[in-house]
PDB file of N, CA, C and O in Angstrom:
ATOM      1  N   MET A   1       0.838  -1.175   0.000  1.00  0.00           N
ATOM      2  CA  MET A   1       0.000   0.000   0.000  1.00  0.00           C
ATOM      3  C   MET A   1       0.882   1.237   0.000  1.00  0.00           C
ATOM      4  O   MET A   1       1.912   1.305   0.671  1.00  0.00           O
ATOM      5  N   THR A   2       0.440   2.200  -0.772  1.00  0.00           N
ATOM      6  CA  THR A   2       1.253   3.391  -0.902  1.00  0.00           C
ATOM      7  C   THR A   2       0.701   4.565  -0.105  1.00  0.00           C
ATOM      8  O   THR A   2       1.450   5.508   0.150  1.00  0.00           O
ATOM      9  N   GLY A   3      -0.540   4.564   0.294  1.00  0.00           N
ATOM     10  CA  GLY A   3      -1.109   5.677   1.046  1.00  0.00           C
ATOM     11  C   GLY A   3      -2.539   5.369   1.442  1.00  0.00           C
ATOM     12  O   GLY A   3      -3.028   4.271   1.179  1.00  0.00           O
ATOM     13  N   PRO A   4      -3.217   6.314   2.066  1.00  0.00           N
ATOM     14  CA  PRO A   4      -4.595   6.069   2.482  1.00  0.00           C
ATOM     15  C   PRO A   4      -5.498   5.923   1.265  1.00  0.00           C
ATOM     16  O   PRO A   4      -5.236   6.488   0.202  1.00  0.00           O
ATOM     17  N   ALA A   5      -6.547   5.168   1.442  1.00  0.00           N
ATOM     18  CA  ALA A   5      -7.498   4.950   0.351  1.00  0.00           C
ATOM     19  C   ALA A   5      -8.239   6.252   0.077  1.00  0.00           C
ATOM     20  O   ALA A   5      -8.624   6.960   1.008  1.00  0.00           O
ATOM     21  N   THR A   6      -8.435   6.562  -1.174  1.00  0.00           N
ATOM     22  CA  THR A   6      -9.155   7.771  -1.548  1.00  0.00           C
ATOM     23  C   THR A   6     -10.496   7.393  -2.120  1.00  0.00           C
ATOM     24  O   THR A   6     -10.643   6.366  -2.783  1.00  0.00           O
ATOM     25  N   VAL A   7     -11.476   8.237  -1.854  1.00  0.00           N
ATOM     26  CA  VAL A   7     -12.818   8.020  -2.374  1.00  0.00           C
ATOM     27  C   VAL A   7     -12.910   8.800  -3.667  1.00  0.00           C
ATOM     28  O   VAL A   7     -12.571   9.983  -3.698  1.00  0.00           O
ATOM     29  N   PRO A   8     -13.364   8.158  -4.744  1.00  0.00           N
ATOM     30  CA  PRO A   8     -13.474   8.900  -6.009  1.00  0.00           C
ATOM     31  C   PRO A   8     -14.515  10.005  -5.859  1.00  0.00           C
ATOM     32  O   PRO A   8     -15.591   9.784  -5.303  1.00  0.00           O
ATOM     33  N   SER A   9     -14.192  11.173  -6.348  1.00  0.00           N
ATOM     34  CA  SER A   9     -15.122  12.304  -6.261  1.00  0.00           C
ATOM     35  C   SER A   9     -15.815  12.480  -7.607  1.00  0.00           C
ATOM     36  O   SER A   9     -15.434  11.873  -8.609  1.00  0.00           O
ATOM     37  N   ALA A  10     -16.836  13.321  -7.604  1.00  0.00           N
ATOM     38  CA  ALA A  10     -17.572  13.582  -8.835  1.00  0.00           C
ATOM     39  C   ALA A  10     -16.650  14.318  -9.804  1.00  0.00           C
ATOM     40  O   ALA A  10     -15.775  15.074  -9.382  1.00  0.00           O
ATOM     41  N   PRO A  11     -16.848  14.098 -11.085  1.00  0.00           N
ATOM     42  CA  PRO A  11     -16.007  14.799 -12.054  1.00  0.00           C
ATOM     43  C   PRO A  11     -16.266  16.293 -11.969  1.00  0.00           C
ATOM     44  O   PRO A  11     -17.390  16.695 -11.670  1.00  0.00           O
ATOM     45  N   PRO A  12     -15.274  17.123 -12.218  1.00  0.00           N
ATOM     46  CA  PRO A  12     -15.477  18.573 -12.140  1.00  0.00           C
ATOM     47  C   PRO A  12     -16.479  19.034 -13.191  1.00  0.00           C
ATOM     48  O   PRO A  12     -16.583  18.455 -14.272  1.00  0.00           O
ATOM     49  N   ALA A  13     -17.211  20.087 -12.849  1.00  0.00           N
ATOM     50  CA  ALA A  13     -18.210  20.631 -13.767  1.00  0.00           C
ATOM     51  C   ALA A  13     -17.501  21.280 -14.944  1.00  0.00           C
ATOM     52  O   ALA A  13     -16.391  21.790 -14.790  1.00  0.00           O
ATOM     53  N   PRO A  14     -18.126  21.269 -16.125  1.00  0.00           N
ATOM     54  CA  PRO A  14     -17.525  21.936 -17.273  1.00  0.00           C
ATOM     55  C   PRO A  14     -17.282  23.418 -16.967  1.00  0.00           C
ATOM     56  O   PRO A  14     -17.928  23.986 -16.086  1.00  0.00           O
ATOM     57  N   ALA A  15     -16.361  24.032 -17.687  1.00  0.00           N
ATOM     58  CA  ALA A  15     -15.947  25.401 -17.399  1.00  0.00           C
ATOM     59  C   ALA A  15     -17.093  26.399 -17.518  1.00  0.00           C
ATOM     60  O   ALA A  15     -17.103  27.383 -16.778  1.00  0.00           O
ATOM     61  N   GLY A  16     -18.028  26.201 -18.386  1.00  0.00           N
ATOM     62  CA  GLY A  16     -19.106  27.160 -18.605  1.00  0.00           C
ATOM     63  C   GLY A  16     -20.281  26.992 -17.666  1.00  0.00           C
ATOM     64  O   GLY A  16     -21.174  27.840 -17.657  1.00  0.00           O
ATOM     65  N   ARG A  17     -20.316  25.935 -16.876  1.00  0.00           N
ATOM     66  CA  ARG A  17     -21.462  25.673 -16.004  1.00  0.00           C
ATOM     67  C   ARG A  17     -21.012  25.583 -14.563  1.00  0.00           C
ATOM     68  O   ARG A  17     -19.945  25.047 -14.265  1.00  0.00           O
ATOM     69  N   ARG A  18     -21.824  26.106 -13.679  1.00  0.00           N
ATOM     70  CA  ARG A  18     -21.523  26.010 -12.261  1.00  0.00           C
ATOM     71  C   ARG A  18     -22.544  25.107 -11.598  1.00  0.00           C
ATOM     72  O   ARG A  18     -23.678  24.983 -12.062  1.00  0.00           O
ATOM     73  N   ALA A  19     -22.136  24.487 -10.523  1.00  0.00           N
ATOM     74  CA  ALA A  19     -23.078  23.674  -9.758  1.00  0.00           C
ATOM     75  C   ALA A  19     -24.006  24.613  -9.001  1.00  0.00           C
ATOM     76  O   ALA A  19     -23.557  25.603  -8.423  1.00  0.00           O
ATOM     77  N   ARG A  20     -25.271  24.311  -9.004  1.00  0.00           N
ATOM     78  CA  ARG A  20     -26.256  25.156  -8.325  1.00  0.00           C
ATOM     79  C   ARG A  20     -26.806  24.423  -7.124  1.00  0.00           C
ATOM     80  O   ARG A  20     -26.856  23.193  -7.081  1.00  0.00           O
ATOM     81  N   GLY A  21     -27.217  25.210  -6.153  1.00  0.00           N
ATOM     82  CA  GLY A  21     -27.864  24.647  -4.971  1.00  0.00           C
ATOM     83  C   GLY A  21     -29.300  24.291  -5.299  1.00  0.00           C
ATOM     84  O   GLY A  21     -29.699  24.286  -6.464  1.00  0.00           O
ATOM     85  N   PRO A  22     -30.063  23.996  -4.281  1.00  0.00           N
ATOM     86  CA  PRO A  22     -31.473  23.654  -4.541  1.00  0.00           C
ATOM     87  C   PRO A  22     -32.214  24.850  -5.109  1.00  0.00           C
ATOM     88  O   PRO A  22     -31.963  25.992  -4.723  1.00  0.00           O
ATOM     89  N   ARG A  23     -33.106  24.587  -6.004  1.00  0.00           N
ATOM     90  CA  ARG A  23     -33.866  25.663  -6.632  1.00  0.00           C
ATOM     91  C   ARG A  23     -35.113  25.922  -5.800  1.00  0.00           C
ATOM     92  O   ARG A  23     -35.802  24.992  -5.379  1.00  0.00           O
ATOM     93  N   TRP A  24     -35.387  27.185  -5.574  1.00  0.00           N
ATOM     94  CA  TRP A  24     -36.556  27.578  -4.804  1.00  0.00           C
ATOM     95  C   TRP A  24     -37.513  28.323  -5.721  1.00  0.00           C
ATOM     96  O   TRP A  24     -37.107  29.186  -6.500  1.00  0.00           O
ATOM     97  N   ARG A  25     -38.752  27.986  -5.619  1.00  0.00           N
ATOM     98  CA  ARG A  25     -39.757  28.641  -6.430  1.00  0.00           C
ATOM     99  C   ARG A  25     -40.181  29.931  -5.728  1.00  0.00           C
ATOM    100  O   ARG A  25     -40.438  29.931  -4.524  1.00  0.00           O
ATOM    101  N   ARG A  26     -40.251  31.006  -6.468  1.00  0.00           N
ATOM    102  CA  ARG A  26     -40.672  32.279  -5.894  1.00  0.00           C
ATOM    103  C   ARG A  26     -42.157  32.202  -5.606  1.00  0.00           C
ATOM    104  O   ARG A  26     -42.948  31.822  -6.469  1.00  0.00           O
ATOM    105  N   ARG A  27     -42.532  32.566  -4.391  1.00  0.00           N
ATOM    106  CA  ARG A  27     -43.927  32.485  -3.986  1.00  0.00           C
ATOM    107  C   ARG A  27     -44.665  33.767  -4.335  1.00  0.00           C
ATOM    108  O   ARG A  27     -44.070  34.833  -4.493  1.00  0.00           O
ATOM    109  N   GLU A  28     -45.956  33.630  -4.448  1.00  0.00           N
ATOM    110  CA  GLU A  28     -46.801  34.791  -4.676  1.00  0.00           C
ATOM    111  C   GLU A  28     -46.766  35.663  -3.422  1.00  0.00           C
ATOM    112  O   GLU A  28     -46.728  35.133  -2.312  1.00  0.00           O
ATOM    113  N   PRO A  29     -46.779  36.982  -3.574  1.00  0.00           N
ATOM    114  CA  PRO A  29     -46.779  37.827  -2.374  1.00  0.00           C
ATOM    115  C   PRO A  29     -48.061  37.610  -1.577  1.00  0.00           C
ATOM    116  O   PRO A  29     -49.141  37.445  -2.144  1.00  0.00           O
ATOM    117  N   ALA A  30     -47.925  37.611  -0.271  1.00  0.00           N
ATOM    118  CA  ALA A  30     -49.079  37.404   0.595  1.00  0.00           C
ATOM    119  C   ALA A  30     -49.941  38.658   0.608  1.00  0.00           C
ATOM    120  O   ALA A  30     -49.434  39.777   0.524  1.00  0.00           O
ATOM    121  N   ASP A  31     -51.235  38.459   0.714  1.00  0.00           N
ATOM    122  CA  ASP A  31     -52.146  39.594   0.798  1.00  0.00           C
ATOM    123  C   ASP A  31     -51.914  40.325   2.110  1.00  0.00           C
ATOM    124  O   ASP A  31     -51.679  39.710   3.150  1.00  0.00           O
ATOM    125  N   GLU A  32     -51.985  41.655   2.042  1.00  0.00           N
ATOM    126  CA  GLU A  32     -51.835  42.439   3.261  1.00  0.00           C
ATOM    127  C   GLU A  32     -53.080  42.243   4.114  1.00  0.00           C
ATOM    128  O   GLU A  32     -54.199  42.241   3.600  1.00  0.00           O
ATOM    129  N   PRO A  33     -52.883  42.077   5.420  1.00  0.00           N
ATOM    130  CA  PRO A  33     -54.069  41.897   6.267  1.00  0.00           C
ATOM    131  C   PRO A  33     -54.889  43.178   6.304  1.00  0.00           C
ATOM    132  O   PRO A  33     -54.348  44.282   6.341  1.00  0.00           O
ATOM    133  N   SER A  34     -56.178  43.010   6.293  1.00  0.00           N
ATOM    134  CA  SER A  34     -57.043  44.185   6.336  1.00  0.00           C
ATOM    135  C   SER A  34     -56.996  44.779   7.746  1.00  0.00           C
ATOM    136  O   SER A  34     -56.874  44.044   8.726  1.00  0.00           O
ATOM    137  N   PRO A  35     -57.092  46.100   7.849  1.00  0.00           N
ATOM    138  CA  PRO A  35     -57.054  46.695   9.186  1.00  0.00           C
ATOM    139  C   PRO A  35     -58.263  46.252   9.996  1.00  0.00           C
ATOM    140  O   PRO A  35     -59.357  46.055   9.467  1.00  0.00           O
ATOM    141  N   GLU A  36     -58.030  46.101  11.301  1.00  0.00           N
ATOM    142  CA  GLU A  36     -59.133  45.671  12.151  1.00  0.00           C
ATOM    143  C   GLU A  36     -60.187  46.774  12.207  1.00  0.00           C
ATOM    144  O   GLU A  36     -59.854  47.958  12.167  1.00  0.00           O
ATOM    145  N   PRO A  37     -61.435  46.391  12.297  1.00  0.00           N
ATOM    146  CA  PRO A  37     -62.477  47.415  12.355  1.00  0.00           C
ATOM    147  C   PRO A  37     -62.337  48.231  13.644  1.00  0.00           C
ATOM    148  O   PRO A  37     -62.003  47.697  14.702  1.00  0.00           O
ATOM    149  N   ARG A  38     -62.597  49.529  13.531  1.00  0.00           N
ATOM    150  CA  ARG A  38     -62.488  50.396  14.701  1.00  0.00           C
ATOM    151  C   ARG A  38     -63.697  50.196  15.600  1.00  0.00           C
ATOM    152  O   ARG A  38     -64.821  49.988  15.143  1.00  0.00           O
ATOM    153  N   LEU A  39     -63.424  50.266  16.882  1.00  0.00           N
ATOM    154  CA  LEU A  39     -64.497  50.178  17.875  1.00  0.00           C
ATOM    155  C   LEU A  39     -64.755  51.572  18.410  1.00  0.00           C
ATOM    156  O   LEU A  39     -63.825  52.344  18.640  1.00  0.00           O
ATOM    157  N   TYR A  40     -66.029  51.887  18.606  1.00  0.00           N
ATOM    158  CA  TYR A  40     -66.403  53.193  19.139  1.00  0.00           C
ATOM    159  C   TYR A  40     -67.253  52.999  20.382  1.00  0.00           C
ATOM    160  O   TYR A  40     -68.072  52.083  20.456  1.00  0.00           O
ATOM    161  N   SER A  41     -67.047  53.872  21.351  1.00  0.00           N
ATOM    162  CA  SER A  41     -67.849  53.810  22.567  1.00  0.00           C
ATOM    163  C   SER A  41     -69.219  54.431  22.292  1.00  0.00           C
ATOM    164  O   SER A  41     -69.487  54.905  21.188  1.00  0.00           O
ATOM    165  N   ASP A  42     -70.076  54.421  23.304  1.00  0.00           N
ATOM    166  CA  ASP A  42     -71.434  54.952  23.136  1.00  0.00           C
ATOM    167  C   ASP A  42     -71.442  56.441  22.822  1.00  0.00           C
ATOM    168  O   ASP A  42     -72.355  56.932  22.158  1.00  0.00           O
ATOM    169  N   ASP A  43     -70.421  57.170  23.301  1.00  0.00           N
ATOM    170  CA  ASP A  43     -70.386  58.610  23.047  1.00  0.00           C
ATOM    171  C   ASP A  43     -69.630  58.969  21.778  1.00  0.00           C
ATOM    172  O   ASP A  43     -69.403  60.152  21.523  1.00  0.00           O
ATOM    173  N   GLY A  44     -69.231  57.982  20.970  1.00  0.00           N
ATOM    174  CA  GLY A  44     -68.608  58.233  19.679  1.00  0.00           C
ATOM    175  C   GLY A  44     -67.093  58.310  19.689  1.00  0.00           C
ATOM    176  O   GLY A  44     -66.482  58.495  18.636  1.00  0.00           O
ATOM    177  N   LEU A  45     -66.473  58.172  20.847  1.00  0.00           N
ATOM    178  CA  LEU A  45     -65.012  58.201  20.918  1.00  0.00           C
ATOM    179  C   LEU A  45     -64.440  56.844  20.531  1.00  0.00           C
ATOM    180  O   LEU A  45     -65.025  55.813  20.864  1.00  0.00           O
ATOM    181  N   PRO A  46     -63.296  56.828  19.828  1.00  0.00           N
ATOM    182  CA  PRO A  46     -62.713  55.532  19.460  1.00  0.00           C
ATOM    183  C   PRO A  46     -62.170  54.799  20.693  1.00  0.00           C
ATOM    184  O   PRO A  46     -61.684  55.418  21.640  1.00  0.00           O
ATOM    185  N   VAL A  47     -62.265  53.482  20.656  1.00  0.00           N
ATOM    186  CA  VAL A  47     -61.762  52.635  21.735  1.00  0.00           C
ATOM    187  C   VAL A  47     -60.487  51.984  21.244  1.00  0.00           C
ATOM    188  O   VAL A  47     -60.488  51.341  20.194  1.00  0.00           O
ATOM    189  N   PHE A  48     -59.394  52.139  21.984  1.00  0.00           N
ATOM    190  CA  PHE A  48     -58.119  51.542  21.630  1.00  0.00           C
ATOM    191  C   PHE A  48     -57.868  50.353  22.539  1.00  0.00           C
ATOM    192  O   PHE A  48     -57.936  50.470  23.762  1.00  0.00           O
ATOM    193  N   VAL A  49     -57.581  49.222  21.945  1.00  0.00           N
ATOM    194  CA  VAL A  49     -57.290  48.019  22.714  1.00  0.00           C
ATOM    195  C   VAL A  49     -55.783  47.848  22.757  1.00  0.00           C
ATOM    196  O   VAL A  49     -55.134  47.781  21.714  1.00  0.00           O
ATOM    197  N   VAL A  50     -55.223  47.778  23.959  1.00  0.00           N
ATOM    198  CA  VAL A  50     -53.780  47.638  24.136  1.00  0.00           C
ATOM    199  C   VAL A  50     -53.508  46.429  25.020  1.00  0.00           C
ATOM    200  O   VAL A  50     -54.365  46.041  25.814  1.00  0.00           O
ATOM    201  N   PRO A  51     -52.318  45.824  24.893  1.00  0.00           N
ATOM    202  CA  PRO A  51     -51.994  44.700  25.778  1.00  0.00           C
ATOM    203  C   PRO A  51     -52.005  45.148  27.235  1.00  0.00           C
ATOM    204  O   PRO A  51     -51.538  46.240  27.560  1.00  0.00           O
ATOM    205  N   HIS A  52     -52.532  44.310  28.097  1.00  0.00           N
ATOM    206  CA  HIS A  52     -52.688  44.703  29.493  1.00  0.00           C
ATOM    207  C   HIS A  52     -51.360  44.783  30.243  1.00  0.00           C
ATOM    208  O   HIS A  52     -51.301  45.417  31.297  1.00  0.00           O
ATOM    209  N   GLY A  53     -50.311  44.174  29.746  1.00  0.00           N
ATOM    210  CA  GLY A  53     -49.044  44.162  30.464  1.00  0.00           C
ATOM    211  C   GLY A  53     -48.170  45.358  30.192  1.00  0.00           C
ATOM    212  O   GLY A  53     -47.218  45.586  30.938  1.00  0.00           O
ATOM    213  N   ASP A  54     -48.442  46.139  29.157  1.00  0.00           N
ATOM    214  CA  ASP A  54     -47.568  47.238  28.790  1.00  0.00           C
ATOM    215  C   ASP A  54     -48.003  48.576  29.377  1.00  0.00           C
ATOM    216  O   ASP A  54     -47.180  49.483  29.503  1.00  0.00           O
ATOM    217  N   PHE A  55     -49.251  48.717  29.731  1.00  0.00           N
ATOM    218  CA  PHE A  55     -49.789  49.993  30.178  1.00  0.00           C
ATOM    219  C   PHE A  55     -50.518  49.821  31.503  1.00  0.00           C
ATOM    220  O   PHE A  55     -51.007  48.740  31.830  1.00  0.00           O
ATOM    221  N   VAL A  56     -50.578  50.899  32.246  1.00  0.00           N
ATOM    222  CA  VAL A  56     -51.418  50.962  33.441  1.00  0.00           C
ATOM    223  C   VAL A  56     -52.162  52.288  33.386  1.00  0.00           C
ATOM    224  O   VAL A  56     -51.714  53.234  32.739  1.00  0.00           O
ATOM    225  N   ALA A  57     -53.296  52.351  34.066  1.00  0.00           N
ATOM    226  CA  ALA A  57     -54.075  53.582  34.098  1.00  0.00           C
ATOM    227  C   ALA A  57     -53.524  54.500  35.186  1.00  0.00           C
ATOM    228  O   ALA A  57     -53.080  54.037  36.237  1.00  0.00           O
ATOM    229  N   CYS A  58     -53.558  55.797  34.926  1.00  0.00           N
ATOM    230  CA  CYS A  58     -53.122  56.790  35.911  1.00  0.00           C
ATOM    231  C   CYS A  58     -54.041  56.682  37.119  1.00  0.00           C
ATOM    232  O   CYS A  58     -55.260  56.593  36.974  1.00  0.00           O
ATOM    233  N   SER A  59     -53.458  56.689  38.305  1.00  0.00           N
ATOM    234  CA  SER A  59     -54.245  56.491  39.522  1.00  0.00           C
ATOM    235  C   SER A  59     -54.838  57.789  40.066  1.00  0.00           C
ATOM    236  O   SER A  59     -55.604  57.749  41.029  1.00  0.00           O
ATOM    237  N   TYR A  60     -54.508  58.931  39.478  1.00  0.00           N
ATOM    238  CA  TYR A  60     -55.057  60.188  39.971  1.00  0.00           C
ATOM    239  C   TYR A  60     -56.547  60.238  39.666  1.00  0.00           C
ATOM    240  O   TYR A  60     -56.980  59.835  38.586  1.00  0.00           O
ATOM    241  N   THR A  61     -57.323  60.728  40.610  1.00  0.00           N
ATOM    242  CA  THR A  61     -58.776  60.761  40.471  1.00  0.00           C
ATOM    243  C   THR A  61     -59.193  61.580  39.257  1.00  0.00           C
ATOM    244  O   THR A  61     -58.807  62.741  39.121  1.00  0.00           O
ATOM    245  N   GLY A  62     -59.976  60.976  38.384  1.00  0.00           N
ATOM    246  CA  GLY A  62     -60.504  61.669  37.213  1.00  0.00           C
ATOM    247  C   GLY A  62     -59.598  61.628  35.995  1.00  0.00           C
ATOM    248  O   GLY A  62     -60.028  62.027  34.912  1.00  0.00           O
ATOM    249  N   CYS A  63     -58.346  61.155  36.127  1.00  0.00           N
ATOM    250  CA  CYS A  63     -57.438  61.132  34.970  1.00  0.00           C
ATOM    251  C   CYS A  63     -57.619  59.827  34.196  1.00  0.00           C
ATOM    252  O   CYS A  63     -58.247  59.826  33.137  1.00  0.00           O
ATOM    253  N   GLY A  64     -57.088  58.735  34.696  1.00  0.00           N
ATOM    254  CA  GLY A  64     -57.267  57.427  34.071  1.00  0.00           C
ATOM    255  C   GLY A  64     -56.543  57.237  32.760  1.00  0.00           C
ATOM    256  O   GLY A  64     -56.816  56.267  32.053  1.00  0.00           O
ATOM    257  N   ALA A  65     -55.614  58.141  32.400  1.00  0.00           N
ATOM    258  CA  ALA A  65     -54.870  58.003  31.142  1.00  0.00           C
ATOM    259  C   ALA A  65     -53.963  56.779  31.208  1.00  0.00           C
ATOM    260  O   ALA A  65     -53.468  56.416  32.275  1.00  0.00           O
ATOM    261  N   LEU A  66     -53.756  56.161  30.072  1.00  0.00           N
ATOM    262  CA  LEU A  66     -52.860  55.002  30.029  1.00  0.00           C
ATOM    263  C   LEU A  66     -51.418  55.474  30.049  1.00  0.00           C
ATOM    264  O   LEU A  66     -51.036  56.375  29.302  1.00  0.00           O
ATOM    265  N   ARG A  67     -50.619  54.855  30.912  1.00  0.00           N
ATOM    266  CA  ARG A  67     -49.206  55.211  31.045  1.00  0.00           C
ATOM    267  C   ARG A  67     -48.373  53.960  30.838  1.00  0.00           C
ATOM    268  O   ARG A  67     -48.777  52.865  31.230  1.00  0.00           O
ATOM    269  N   LEU A  68     -47.221  54.119  30.228  1.00  0.00           N
ATOM    270  CA  LEU A  68     -46.312  52.986  30.059  1.00  0.00           C
ATOM    271  C   LEU A  68     -45.805  52.525  31.413  1.00  0.00           C
ATOM    272  O   LEU A  68     -45.563  53.342  32.301  1.00  0.00           O
ATOM    273  N   VAL A  69     -45.646  51.227  31.572  1.00  0.00           N
ATOM    274  CA  VAL A  69     -45.160  50.673  32.824  1.00  0.00           C
ATOM    275  C   VAL A  69     -43.758  51.207  33.131  1.00  0.00           C
ATOM    276  O   VAL A  69     -43.435  51.472  34.289  1.00  0.00           O
ATOM    277  N   GLU A  70     -42.924  51.364  32.095  1.00  0.00           N
ATOM    278  CA  GLU A  70     -41.568  51.869  32.302  1.00  0.00           C
ATOM    279  C   GLU A  70     -41.595  53.296  32.852  1.00  0.00           C
ATOM    280  O   GLU A  70     -40.776  53.645  33.702  1.00  0.00           O
ATOM    281  N   ASP A  71     -42.537  54.130  32.369  1.00  0.00           N
ATOM    282  CA  ASP A  71     -42.649  55.503  32.857  1.00  0.00           C
ATOM    283  C   ASP A  71     -43.085  55.529  34.320  1.00  0.00           C
ATOM    284  O   ASP A  71     -42.591  56.335  35.109  1.00  0.00           O
ATOM    285  N   VAL A  72     -44.008  54.648  34.673  1.00  0.00           N
ATOM    286  CA  VAL A  72     -44.478  54.594  36.050  1.00  0.00           C
ATOM    287  C   VAL A  72     -43.341  54.146  36.967  1.00  0.00           C
ATOM    288  O   VAL A  72     -43.156  54.704  38.049  1.00  0.00           O
ATOM    289  N   ALA A  73     -42.581  53.140  36.536  1.00  0.00           N
ATOM    290  CA  ALA A  73     -41.468  52.647  37.355  1.00  0.00           C
ATOM    291  C   ALA A  73     -40.377  53.706  37.500  1.00  0.00           C
ATOM    292  O   ALA A  73     -39.700  53.759  38.527  1.00  0.00           O
ATOM    293  N   ALA A  74     -40.199  54.556  36.474  1.00  0.00           N
ATOM    294  CA  ALA A  74     -39.196  55.611  36.539  1.00  0.00           C
ATOM    295  C   ALA A  74     -39.729  56.862  37.222  1.00  0.00           C
ATOM    296  O   ALA A  74     -39.015  57.859  37.328  1.00  0.00           O
ATOM    297  N   LYS A  75     -40.982  56.823  37.689  1.00  0.00           N
ATOM    298  CA  LYS A  75     -41.644  57.951  38.352  1.00  0.00           C
ATOM    299  C   LYS A  75     -41.676  59.204  37.477  1.00  0.00           C
ATOM    300  O   LYS A  75     -41.472  60.316  37.964  1.00  0.00           O
ATOM    301  N   ALA A  76     -41.933  59.013  36.190  1.00  0.00           N
ATOM    302  CA  ALA A  76     -42.097  60.129  35.261  1.00  0.00           C
ATOM    303  C   ALA A  76     -43.511  60.676  35.408  1.00  0.00           C
ATOM    304  O   ALA A  76     -44.436  59.909  35.673  1.00  0.00           O
ATOM    305  N   PRO A  77     -43.701  61.979  35.243  1.00  0.00           N
ATOM    306  CA  PRO A  77     -45.048  62.554  35.382  1.00  0.00           C
ATOM    307  C   PRO A  77     -45.986  62.068  34.279  1.00  0.00           C
ATOM    308  O   PRO A  77     -45.553  61.761  33.168  1.00  0.00           O
ATOM    309  N   CYS A  78     -47.260  62.004  34.601  1.00  0.00           N
ATOM    310  CA  CYS A  78     -48.288  61.594  33.635  1.00  0.00           C
ATOM    311  C   CYS A  78     -48.383  62.662  32.547  1.00  0.00           C
ATOM    312  O   CYS A  78     -48.337  63.857  32.840  1.00  0.00           O
ATOM    313  N   THR A  79     -48.514  62.233  31.301  1.00  0.00           N
ATOM    314  CA  THR A  79     -48.614  63.185  30.201  1.00  0.00           C
ATOM    315  C   THR A  79     -49.960  63.888  30.156  1.00  0.00           C
ATOM    316  O   THR A  79     -50.080  64.961  29.565  1.00  0.00           O
ATOM    317  N   ALA A  80     -50.976  63.295  30.775  1.00  0.00           N
ATOM    318  CA  ALA A  80     -52.313  63.894  30.747  1.00  0.00           C
ATOM    319  C   ALA A  80     -52.531  64.893  31.888  1.00  0.00           C
ATOM    320  O   ALA A  80     -53.014  66.001  31.655  1.00  0.00           O
ATOM    321  N   CYS A  81     -52.179  64.507  33.118  1.00  0.00           N
ATOM    322  CA  CYS A  81     -52.482  65.378  34.257  1.00  0.00           C
ATOM    323  C   CYS A  81     -51.229  65.972  34.911  1.00  0.00           C
ATOM    324  O   CYS A  81     -51.337  66.907  35.705  1.00  0.00           O
ATOM    325  N   GLY A  82     -50.044  65.442  34.589  1.00  0.00           N
ATOM    326  CA  GLY A  82     -48.802  65.986  35.137  1.00  0.00           C
ATOM    327  C   GLY A  82     -48.442  65.483  36.515  1.00  0.00           C
ATOM    328  O   GLY A  82     -47.410  65.877  37.058  1.00  0.00           O
ATOM    329  N   ARG A  83     -49.263  64.620  37.100  1.00  0.00           N
ATOM    330  CA  ARG A  83     -48.969  64.067  38.424  1.00  0.00           C
ATOM    331  C   ARG A  83     -47.994  62.911  38.311  1.00  0.00           C
ATOM    332  O   ARG A  83     -47.912  62.262  37.269  1.00  0.00           O
ATOM    333  N   VAL A  84     -47.259  62.653  39.375  1.00  0.00           N
ATOM    334  CA  VAL A  84     -46.282  61.552  39.360  1.00  0.00           C
ATOM    335  C   VAL A  84     -46.939  60.282  39.749  1.00  0.00           C
ATOM    336  O   VAL A  84     -46.287  59.239  39.798  1.00  0.00           O
TER     337      VAL A  84
END
């Protein structure tokens, strides 16, 4: 024996052609989702639905504005009433 056994490899591709990977078919673009219908309260004001974990209501009497949890934790004043 003169050396380790070699496994025959595939013949090299011709000079004008390259080996290509798997071919993927281009898909049709997906339809854009339609906007959710707006909800209105009895007095005609729009109702915004937000995740319950990201916002809290201002605790000052009569305010009730939604505040970011990060702002409340940082003791930033409320944007609606200015209270901390």
